C-alpha positions as CSV (number, residue, x, y, z in Angstrom):
1,W,28.2,55.7,34.9
2,T,26.2,54.8,38.2
3,L,23.8,57.1,38.1
4,C,24.6,57.6,34.6
5,H,22.7,60.7,32.8
6,P,19.6,62.4,34.5
7,N,17.0,60.6,32.2
8,C,17.7,57.1,33.6
9,F,17.0,58.7,37.1
10,P,14.9,61.7,36.8
11,Q,14.4,62.0,40.7
12,L,16.9,64.4,43.1
13,P,19.7,62.0,44.5
14,H,18.1,61.3,47.3
15,Q,14.6,59.7,45.8
16,I,16.9,57.3,43.9
17,D,15.5,54.0,43.7
18,S,18.0,51.6,45.6
19,K,16.8,48.4,43.6
20,K,17.0,49.8,40.4
21,L,20.6,51.3,41.6
22,L,21.7,47.8,42.4
23,E,20.7,46.3,39.3
24,R,22.7,48.8,37.4
25,Y,25.7,48.5,39.7
26,V,25.3,44.6,39.3
27,V,25.1,45.0,35.1
28,V,27.9,47.3,34.8
29,Y,30.0,45.0,37.2
30,F,29.1,41.9,34.8
31,Y,30.1,44.1,31.9
32,Y,33.5,44.6,32.9
33,S,33.8,41.3,34.6
34,T,33.1,39.8,31.0
35,N,35.5,42.1,28.8
36,G,32.3,44.4,28.1
37,P,34.4,47.2,26.3
38,S,35.9,44.3,23.6
39,W,32.6,42.9,23.2
40,Q,31.5,42.5,19.0
41,G,28.3,42.6,19.1
42,D,28.0,45.7,21.4
43,Q,25.8,47.7,19.0
44,Y,22.4,46.6,21.1
45,N,22.6,49.6,23.8
46,V,24.3,47.9,26.3
47,M,26.1,50.4,28.5
48,S,23.9,53.4,27.4
49,T,25.0,56.1,29.5
50,T,21.5,57.9,29.1
51,S,18.9,54.8,29.2
52,D,17.9,52.8,32.1
53,V,19.5,49.5,32.1
54,C,15.8,48.2,31.2
55,E,16.7,49.2,27.7
56,W,19.7,47.5,27.4
57,N,18.3,45.5,24.9
58,A,17.8,46.8,21.5
59,D,18.6,43.8,19.3
60,T,15.1,42.6,19.8
61,S,15.7,40.5,16.4
62,N,17.4,37.6,18.4
63,Q,16.3,38.8,21.9
64,Q,19.8,39.0,23.3
65,G,20.4,41.5,26.4
66,V,18.9,42.8,29.8
67,Y,15.2,42.4,29.8
68,C,13.0,43.6,32.6
69,N,9.4,42.4,33.6
70,S,6.6,45.2,33.7
71,D,7.7,46.4,36.7
72,G,10.8,47.8,35.7
73,I,12.9,45.1,37.2
74,I,15.4,43.2,35.4
75,D,13.8,39.7,34.6
76,R,16.2,38.0,32.5
77,I,19.7,38.3,30.8
78,I,20.5,36.7,27.5
79,F,23.6,37.1,25.7
80,G,24.6,34.6,23.0
81,P,27.7,34.2,20.6
82,D,27.4,37.3,19.0
83,Y,29.0,39.1,22.0
84,S,32.3,37.2,21.9
85,M,32.5,37.8,25.5
86,D,35.1,36.4,27.9
87,G,35.7,36.5,31.3
88,T,34.4,35.4,34.3
89,I,30.5,35.3,35.7
90,P,30.5,37.6,38.2
91,R,29.3,36.7,41.6
92,A,27.3,39.5,41.9
93,L,24.7,38.3,39.4
94,G,23.5,36.7,42.5
95,L,22.0,40.1,43.7
96,L,19.8,39.8,40.9
97,T,17.0,38.1,43.0
98,H,13.8,38.2,40.3
99,L,15.8,36.9,37.6
100,T,14.2,33.9,35.9
101,E,16.2,33.1,32.6
102,L,20.0,33.0,32.9
103,D,21.0,32.3,29.3
104,M,24.6,33.1,28.7
105,Y,25.8,31.0,26.0
106,D,28.8,30.4,23.8
107,L,30.5,33.1,24.6
108,G,34.0,31.8,25.7
109,L,33.3,32.2,29.8
110,T,36.0,31.1,32.1
111,G,36.3,30.0,35.7
112,S,33.5,28.7,37.9
113,I,29.9,28.6,38.4
114,P,29.3,31.1,41.2
115,F,27.4,30.0,44.3
116,E,25.8,32.8,44.0
117,I,23.9,31.6,41.6
118,G,21.7,29.5,44.0
119,L,20.4,33.2,45.4
120,L,18.2,33.4,42.0
121,T,15.6,31.4,43.8
122,E,13.4,32.6,40.9
123,L,15.4,31.3,37.4
124,E,12.9,29.5,35.7
125,G,16.0,28.2,33.2
126,L,19.8,28.7,33.8
127,S,22.3,28.0,30.1
128,L,25.9,28.3,30.6
129,R,26.2,25.6,27.6
130,E,29.3,26.0,24.9
131,N,32.0,28.2,27.5
132,Q,35.1,27.1,28.7
133,L,34.2,26.9,32.6
134,T,35.8,24.6,35.3
135,G,35.7,23.3,38.6
136,T,32.8,21.4,40.2
137,I,28.8,22.2,39.6
138,P,27.9,24.4,42.6
139,T,25.3,22.2,45.2
140,E,23.5,25.7,45.4
141,I,21.7,25.0,41.7
142,G,19.7,22.6,43.9
143,L,17.9,25.8,45.5
144,L,16.7,26.9,42.5
145,T,13.1,25.2,43.2
146,E,11.7,26.8,40.0
147,L,14.6,25.7,37.5
148,E,12.6,23.9,34.5
149,W,15.4,23.7,32.4
150,L,19.2,23.4,33.3
151,T,21.9,23.2,29.9
152,L,25.8,23.3,31.3
153,D,27.3,21.1,28.6
154,Y,30.3,21.8,26.7
155,N,32.3,22.8,29.7
156,Q,35.1,21.5,31.1
157,L,33.2,20.9,34.7
158,T,34.7,18.1,36.5
159,G,33.3,16.0,39.4
160,S,29.9,14.2,39.6
161,I,26.1,16.1,39.2
162,P,25.3,17.2,42.9
163,S,22.4,15.1,44.5
164,E,20.9,18.2,45.1
165,I,19.7,18.8,41.3
166,G,18.3,15.7,41.8
167,L,15.5,17.2,44.3
168,L,14.2,20.0,41.8
């Protein structure tokens, strides 16, 4: 699954772009961390072994999936209730440093919000609303200086809102 079909990386193995390989790894890790094989909405080309991750979004009608910018780098991940995911948000998402939008709402995700979210310094929008997330809101969200909107409601988060968020 990492190198996939030759259509994904037509170059020889030593010429594979390490950024694309890392992105593919992170998205596949995300897929399995959220019980991907049981996604009800997975008719949208996610996990195709014959295409680049930028094509894992065939659901253009409601804009869910993995999206890339004009340079072919993942910049948005959007999944809603059509997918019926469960599982946890993987810490590895913090490696997708060019994300501008991470929207995973009403999916049944559990566990805590990983502090690695703070590595997504280009993030403009973050929505993890209507899941079953627990624990506290990580202070690292305060590192997201480009953040324009944040929705975390309808979870089981505890504690106070970190003061770092007020500095955004």
